[in-house]
C-alpha positions, 0 to 999 in steps of 0.5 A, spaced: 455 490 446 454 492 453 458 485 454 464 487 450 464 493 453 465 489 460 470 485 457 474 491 455 474 494 461 476 488 465 481 487 460 484 494 462 483 492 470 487 486 469 493 490 465 497 492 471 504 492 470 511 494 474 511 500 468 503 502 469 505 503 477 512 507 475 510 512 470 504 516 473 509 520 477 513 522 473 508 525 468 504 528 474 503 535 477 509 534 480 513 532 475 517 539 474 520 537 481 521 530 481 525 531 475 529 537 476 531 533 483 533 526 479 537 530 474 541 533 480 542 526 483 544 523 476 549 529 476 551 527 483 552 520 481 556 521 474 561 526 478 561 520 483 563 516 477 569 521 474 572 522 482 572 514 481 575 514 475 580 520 477 582 514 484 583 509 479 589 513 476 591 516 482 593 509 484 598 507 479 601 513 481 601 512 488 603 505 488 608 506 483 611 512 487 612 507 493 615 502 489 620 507 486 621 510 494 619 517 491 619 521 496 618 528 493 611 526 489 608 523 495 606 529 499 603 531 492 599 524 492 596 525 498 594 532 497 590 529 491 587 524 495 584 528 500 581 533 495 578 527 491 576 523 498 573 530 501 570 531 494 567 524 494 564 525 501 560 531 500 557 528 494 555 522 498 552 525 503 548 530 499 546 525 493 543 520 498 539 526 502 536 528 495 534 521 494 532 520 500 528 527 498 525 524 491 523 517 494 519 520 500 515 525 495 514 520 491 511 516 496 507 522 498 504 522 492 502 515 491 499 515 497 495 520 497 493 516 489 492 510 493 488 512 499 483 516 494 482 510 489 481 505 496 476 510 500 473 513 493 467 510 491 466 505 497 472 501 494 474 499 501 468 497 503 467 492 497 474 490 498 472 488 504 465 486 504 467 481 498 475 479 501 478 481 494 485 483 498 489 482 504 491 487 509 490 494 504 493 498 510 499 494 509 500 496 502 498 502 503 504 504 508 509 499 507 508 497 500 508 504 497 514 505 501 518 500 499 516 501 492 518 508 491 525 507 495 527 500 492 524 503 485 529 509 485 535 505 489 535 500 483 534 505 477 539 510 479 544 504 481 543 500 475 544 508 470 551 509 475 552 502 474 553 503 467 556 508 466 562 506 471 562 500 466 563 503 460 568 508 463 572 502 466 572 498 460 575 503 457 580 503 462 582 496 464 582 495 456 587 499 455 591 499 460 591 491 461 592 490 453 592 483 450 594 477 451 598 472 447 599 465 448 600 459 444 595 453 442 598 447 438 603 452 435 599 457 434 599 464 437 593 466 439 591 474 441 586 475 446 585 483 445 582 487 453 582 479 455 582 482 462 574 485 460 572 478 458 574 474 464 571 480 468 565 479 464 564 471 464 566 471 472 560 476 473 555 472 468 557 465 471 556 469 479 549 472 476 546 465 473 548 461 479 544 466 484 539 466 479 538 459 480 539 458 487 535 465 489 529 465 485 524 461 490 525 467 494 521 472 490 515 468 492 517 466 498 518 473 500 511 475 497 508 470 502 512 473 508 510 479 507 502 477 508 503 472 514 507 478 517 501 483 516 496 478 518 500 477 525 500 485 525 493 485 524 490 480 529 495 483 535 490 490 533 485 486 534 485 484 540 488 491 542 481 494 539 476 489 543 480 488 549 475 489 553 470 485 550 475 479 550 477 480 558 469 479 559 469 473 555 476 471 559 477 469 552 485 470 554 487 462 552 483 462 545 486 469 543 494 466 545 492 460 541 490 464 535 496 469 535 501 463 536 498 459 530 498 465 525 505 466 528 507 459 526 506 461 519 511 467 519 516 461 522 515 456 517 516 461 512 521 464 515 525 458 516 524 457 507 527 464 507 533 462 511 534 456 507 534 459 501 539 465 503 544 461 507 545 457 500 545 465 497 550 467 502 554 461 500 554 463 493 556 470 495 561 469 499 565 465 495 564 469 489 566 475 493 573 472 496 574 469 489 574 476 486 579 479 491 585 474 488 582 473 481 584 479 477 591 479 480 592 472 478 590 473 471 594 480 470 600 476 473 603 472 467 604 479 463 605 482 470 612 478 470 613 477 464 615 485 465 609 487 461 607 493 466 609 496 473 607 494 480 603 500 480 600 499 474 598 492 476 594 495 482 591 500 478 589 494 473 586 490 480 582 496 482 579 498 475 578 490 474 574 490 480 569 496 479 568 492 472 566 486 475 562 490 480 559 493 475 558 487 471 555 484 478 550 488 479 545 484 479 548 479 484 550 485 488 542 487 488 539 480 487 536 481 495 533 488 493 530 485 487 527 479 490 524 484 495 522 489 490 518 483 486 514 481 491 512 488 492 510 490 486 507 483 485 502 486 491 501 493 489 499 490 482 494 485 486 492 491 489 491 496 483 488 491 480 482 490 485 481 497 486 480 498 479 475 492 478 471 493 484 466 497 480 466 491 474 464 487 479 458 491 482 455 492 474 456 485 473 454 482 480 452 474 478 447 475 484 441 475 479 441 473 471 438 481 471 444 485 473 443 488 480 440 492 484 440 499 480 441 505 485 439 512 480 439 519 482 433 523 480 430 530 481 424 527 484 423 529 492 421 522 494 424 516 495 422 510 491 423 502 489 420 498 484 421 490 483 426 490 489 429 483 490 435 481 494 440 477 494 446 474 497 453 476 493 453 467 490 446 469 487 441 466 492 435 470 493 434 473 500 427 476 500 423 480 496 421 488 498 415 491 496 414 498 492 414 504 496 415 511 495 418 515 501 415 522 501 419 527 506 417 528 513 414 520 513 415 515 518 416 508 516 419 501 519 421 496 516 418 489 518 420 482 516 422 476 520 429 475 523 434 474 517 430 476 511 434 482 510 432 488 513 439 491 514 441 489 507 435 493 505 438 498 508 444 497 504 441 497 498 438 504 499 446 506 501 449 503 494 452 499 498 449 492 497 448 491 489 446 484 489 439 482 487 435 486 482 430 492 481 431 499 482 432 504 487 430 512 485 434 517 490 433 525 490 439 527 487 439 534 491 437 531 498 441 529 504 441 522 506 443 519 513 444 512 514 445 510 522 448 504 523 447 499 530 454 501 531 456 508 529 463 510 527 467 515 532 474 517 530 479 517 534 480 525 536 476 531 539 469 530 541 467 536 536 470 532 531 466 525 533 460 529 533 460 532 527 463 526 522 463 525 517 463 533 516 470 537 519 470 538 527 470 545 525 463 545 521 458 547 527 459 552 532 460 550 540 452 552 541 449 548 536 454 542 538 452 543 546 445 544 544 444 537 541 448 533 546 443 536 552 438 534 547 440 527 547 442 526 554 449 527 554 449 533 557 455 531 561 459 531 555 457 539 553 463 542 555 468 537 553 468 538 547 476 539 545 477 533 549 481 528 545 479 520 546 478 514 543 471 515 544 468 508 542 472 505 548 470 512 553 463 511 551 458 506 553 454 503 547 448 507 549 452 513 550 455 512 542 448 511 540 445 518 544 450 521 540 449 517 533 442 520 534 445 528 536 450 527 530 443 526 526 440 533 529 447 537 528 447 535 520 439 536 519 438 531 513 433 530 509 432 523 509 435 519 516 435 511 515 436 508 523 438 501 523 438 498 530 440 505 531 437 505 539 437 498 541 442 499 546 438 504 549 433 503 555 425 504 554 425 512 557 431 514 553 429 510 546 423 514 547 426 520 548 431 520 542 425 517 537 422 525 540 426 528 539 427 526 531 420 527 530 420 534 532 426 536 530 426 534 524 419 534 521 421 534 514 425 529 513 423 522 512 425 516 517 426 509 516 427 504 522 428 497 522 427 495 530 425 489 534 422 493 540 415 494 539 414 501 542 418 504 536 412 502 531 408 509 535 412 513 531 412 511 524 406 511 520 407 506 514 410 499 513 416 497 508 414 489 508 420 484 506 418 477 505 423 472 505 424 468 499 425 460 500 432 458 496 432 453 491 435 447 493 
């Protein structure tokens, strides 16, 4: 029964279609504004189609006036054109403006949804831990922007094209008339032959374009990936500039960057190759389209079936019908990029949906992973806890413990046995293994890694993290900074900086300790959280934690013997020998 449920859930995670990416916004809480803007844009597009129809009939009147040297009607026709042109310009400007507004609102809504799914339930951590998807930052920033803009543009252009096609087919069918010729002595009449000529011309061109340009879908997908990889590599150099400079790793970083950029170059040459072929086809198609309608209509014009003005009207209508039939050709480059974007977003959506399934169906053990439960008890307990690697290889066993409020625990075990992994398991970040963990549901747990995260911004915000910067008063913030030997920063709460770069490793660890004192958690888990401190500062920090948080349980992972004096109990971790 459980397996069936898991399979059904996995199937839902895998079932991500383009429509499932498009639909949610249009039925969301934003649907009123979204549909209102869409209707306004469609109304503008339909009005533009009407103007184009009116301009088409104007063409016949204008060129007939020129042919007949009709000076009387000439100024009036110019005045009509001026009014139509002004209306067209006004509608084009506001149509584009509203389209951009709707595209951005859609992107904003999508971004909020994806951020909640990516950051919610620690999905971002599991995606990075298990390497489930590359460059999620690019998919949320660039791909969502491209998706919203391209989807709206393609769909509205297609709608406008269909309306234009139906309208101008009627015009072309009517004014061009039928073509009559004799074949083997049998008279043959083709009604609306100019329409059929335009359709055949566009269909032939579309088939050729599809044949030539289809590989660009996968190539563009790969291009987005390698570009994001290159950008990410440069960001890592910027973020770790000092460490690279100390190691004098300039040569290695330069070589790495050039290697990644070589992938961009190779893929770009593929894009150039297929784009060149497409440009040949498109250019040939476009140039032929200029003269093709005149060639097709010329026999009836020379036979006196219609005037020069009507010939120009036919040519204009044919061009419009041909362009409408050629929507696929004209939009092919955008469609290629859109398909590549859709594929990347589908993959990302599928990954985010499946992260919790991977947690529940982890292959770490045959028993189904570590179970973390939140109960109404006051203590945190472990039972039958066994840690494993993601591939299922056993790592270590942890003795059963019951961590009471106010107790002090030191995690001990050989190097590489999984002491930090135990901290991850207690935080619910490591499901690989077996056994259970029961944590108090109402207790406030705080986990302090060896290198704590410090957001860019004010020192107040870095100290209060993960709470908002204004959560704590100035006096509270200054007091805990002084308690952790950071008096020099007590009057710099409003100063903004990249604190991970501005503070030394020891200062960062003292700031993390001050953060603990500020939040006053019920359980504190310290994973080598004082490893960068000298003996005096480490002693000072532990004294501050013990004295100021007497009711809090403290669990530490540390290698220095001096830390042991602050703990009353030990958690033994026994290394499990992996099977050969």
